Every structure is written in structure tokens, then in C-alpha cells.
N, C-alpha and C positions, 0 to 999 in steps of 0.2 A: 221414594226409597233411597237410602244412602248409597252413594256410588262406591264400588269396590274395584280395585285393580285386579287383573288376571294374576299378577304376581302374588298378591295376597291370597287369592283363591287357591292357587296351587300350594302355597304354604300352609293353608288351612286343611286341605284335604289329604295331602300326602301322609301326615302323621296318622290320620284316620285310616288310610289305606294300609299302612304298615300294621296298625293294630288289628285290622280285620284279616289281613292276608298273610302276614309272615308266620312261619311255622309255629313259633313259640306262643303267640297270643291267640291263635285260633284253636289250637289243640285242646285247651281245657274245655271249650264249648262243644267240640265234636269228637270227644274221646270215646268212641263207640265200641262196646263189647261185641255188638252184633248189628252192623249197619243194615242188614237185611231183615231185621226182626219185624214181625208183624205186630198187630195191636196187642197180642198177648205176650210178646217178648220184651226184652229190655233193649231200648235204644241207647241207653247209657250216656247220653250227652250231658256233661257235667259243667256247670259254671265255674269260673276261676275262683270264686269266693266260697265254693262249697255248695252253692245252691244248685238244684238239679233242673235241667231243661226237660229231660225225658228219662226218668230213672227207673221206670218199670214198676215203681212202688206207689203209683197213684192210687188214692183211695185208702192208703195205709199210713197216712201222715206225710207222705213225700210230695214235694211240689213237682208237677209234671210240665209246667209251662212258666218259664221265667223270661219273658221278652226283654225285661229291663237289663238283663245280663249282656245281651248283644247291643241293645240300644245305648247302654252306657259307654261302649267302646267308641261310638261315633263322636262323642264329645261335642264339638262346636258345629254339629250338623245344621242346626237352625240358621246360624249365621252364614255357614257355607252355602246353604240352600238359597239364601237371599243373594249371595254373590253369584251363584250359578244362574239364577234367573236374570240378574243384572247383566251377566256376560252373554246372554242370549242362548244359554245352553239348557234351559229348563226342558224337561221332558225327554232328554236323550236316553234316559234309562228306561223308558216305557212307563205307561200310566198304571198306577195302582187303582183298582176299582173303588168307586165310592162306597160300596158295601164293606170293603176291608177298612177303608179309612174311617167310616162311621162306626163300624163294629169295634175296631181297636180303640177308638176314642172312648166308647162306652165301657169296654172291658177294663181299660186301665183306670178310668174314673172309679169303677166299682172296686178294683183292687186297692185303690188309694184309701177307700173308706175303712179298711182294716188297720191302717196306721202301723204297719209292720216295721220293725226297726231296721231291717236290711233290704227293704224293698227298692230304695232309690226313688228317683223322680218320676212323675207322671210322663214327662217328656221322653225320658229314656224308655219307659215302658211302651209308649205309643210307637216310637221309631222301631224298636225291636219287634213288636207285634206285627207291624206292617211288613217287615222283612220276612218273618216266619210264615205269615198267613196269606201272602199274595200269590203263592204258586198255583197256577191254573189247574194242575192235576189234583189239587187238594180242596177244591171248591166245596165238595160235600162235607168234608170234615170241618172246614172253616165255618160253614153255615150252621152246622150242628153245635159248634162251640159257642158261636154268637147267640144262638137261640137259647142255649142252656144258661148262658150268663145272665139273661134278662130276669130269671127267677131265682138265681143262686146268690146267697150271701158270700162274702169273702172273709177269710180268716187267715191267721198267720200259721205257717207250718213250723217244723222243728228248726229250720234254718233261718227263721225270721223273715221269710218271704211270703207274699200274699198268694193265696190259692183260692179258686172258686170251689167251695166245699161240696157242692152238688154236681160238679162236672169233672170228676177225675178221669173218666174214660174219654170224654170229649177232648180234654186237654192233652192227654197222652196220645190219642189218635191223631190230633192235628200235628203235633210235633213229629211223631213217627212218620206220618205221611210226607212231611217236608224232607226229613232225612233220607227217605227212600227215593223221592222223586227229584231232589235237587242234586243228587250225585251225578257226575258226568263220567261214565266208565271210560270214555275215550281218553281221559286224562290219567288213567291209572298208572301207566308206565312212566309218564313224565313226572307225575307226582311222587313216585318212588324215588326218582333221581333228585327231584327238588328237595324232598325231605331228607335225603342222605346229605345233601349240601348244607341244609340247615343244621343237621346234627354235627357235621364236620366243622362248622364255624365255632362251636362250643361257646355260644353266647350265654350270659349268666341267667337270663330270664326265660330262656326257651325250654319248653317241655314238649318233646317230639313224639310222645307216645301215640297221639291220635292224628298226627300230621297227614298220613296218607289218606285218611277219610276226610279231614277238614279241607285239604287241598282240592278234593273233587267236589266239594259242596259250596264253598264261599262264592264262586262265580255266579251261582244261581239264586243268591238272595233276591236279585232282580234278574229274571231269566234273560232279558235283553242284553245284560251286561256280561254274560258268560264268555262271549268272544274276546272281550278285553282282558278278562282274567286268563284265558288260555294264551293270549299273546304274552302276558307277563310270565306265566309259567314256562312257556317255550323259550322266551328270552333268557330266563334265569338258568337254563341248562348249560349255557356257554358263558355264564358270568361268575365272577368271584362273589362270595358272600362275606358280608362284614356285619359286625355288631353295631346296632344303632344306639343312640343315647338312652333308649329304654331297655337296653340289654337283649334285644331281639334281633335275629338275623334277617337280612334282606339282600336281594340281588343288586349289587352295586351299580351295574350298568343298565338297569331296567327301570329307572325312575319315571320315565315318560309313560311306559306301559302301565305302571302301577297307578300313576296319577289319572290316566284315562279311565281305568277301572273304577277308581274312587269317585271321579266326577260322575260317571254313569250311575253308580249305585246311589250316590247322594241325590242326584237329580230325580231318580226314580222314587225315592222313599220320602223326601221332604216335600210337603204340600202345604 
């Protein structure tokens, strides 16, 4: 394996962490009209490119599962994963089960056969799928989706994204379960302050509408990493916020906490 320095590692993962964590870039993915919605309600998580993660319209032409939307944010995760392993940090984010790894590999390969114009890469799909479907509270929904995938063809929805045509309920149920179980209610008050700080920074690319929900969710992409995310949020409460080169707000004094969260998340999802 090529040798990477820890300096390069931090440089690679901090931009990813900013993309996943800072208010402006997470809100398009978790802008929920009803975060407590059940399988019959609208979870309303919308991708930044207009693709839907869980839009409540599954089975009516809407895409209910778009893992590539989150996977695409990770960018150089494969390279960063090699660096993490090389730095002796692999596995610090907790292990994703072989069932999820294999299931996501198969699901994303199936999606790729539809050749949809806005689907993105298989690699992005796999990474996002693993983040969504590894929550231990959603094992039944994940198993049902993987089982349905085996016999379902894939086709392109109205947004140009791939969807499993015979699995609308399974797709929506899996994402809705994630949104329900990944939220950390203990962060509610802190996240309100965090999101107010994001809004006050007036950064050009921020969209704060769903920030209070996204702030409670992103730490549990990999459940073992939520403690690192909470440290970042708590640190941010006494930090000034500044706009980054991408036009998104971040807590200026909390780079170490953000990097720790990013390292944990990447080491958990990249295998």
C-alpha cells in the first residue's frame, strides 16, 4: 500500500466532514417535513440535486432511495480509507456488517444497469448505501430491501435516478427507519443553537431549512461516531462561524473535533 502522511489524511477528510456536517450542505439531504413520519407518511428527505431520498411518493414515479446523493459528498473516501488504514486507525468507526456490505454492492450494481443520466458512480452509491443501511435498529427493513432487490429490475425515475421498480415500499421503509432511528434527541437544543449560528453566518451556499433535523442525524451515519459529532456540536456553541471556500458555514475553532468525526465515519464506511 502506498504510504500516506497523517497531514495528508486530515487534509483529505476535513473537506468531507465539512460537506457532511455543516448546516448548509446537510440540510438538502435531511429537510424533513415530518421526521417522525411512519411508513405511510412523508419523510421528505430531498437530495441537493432534486433527487429524493425519501419523498413519500414511492411507487408513484418518485425515487425513495438515493444513496449516491450522500455517497457523492464523501468524494475521496476510497483514498482517505487507504490512508486511515495506513495510519493504524481502521475500524475506529465500528464495523459495518458483511450483510450490508454485500447487499449494498449488489443493490448498486443493479441500479447501475439502468444507466440513468443522474445516477452518479457505483462507488458513490455503495458508500451512501452503507451509511444509510447499517443502523442496527433497521435490520428488518434493510433485509427486506436486499431481498426485494434480488428479483427487481432497475429503471430511471423522473429525476434521472435509478430506482428498484418492484421495491418502492421497501426502499421508503428503509430510509424512513434510518431517519427515525438516527436522530439524537439529546442534541435538539444544541442543534437549534448550532443552526442559528449557521444562519447568522450568512454563507452563500447554506440552506438552513432542515438544519435542526440534519444536525441530529449525521452523527449516526455510523452510530459509533455520534460521540465525536456531539463533541463538534458542543464545541461549536462557543465558536465563531465562518464561511469556507465552498460557501458553507463551519465552527472556526472546532477543526479537530470535526476531523475526528470525519475520520471515524470514513473508517467505518470504507472497506
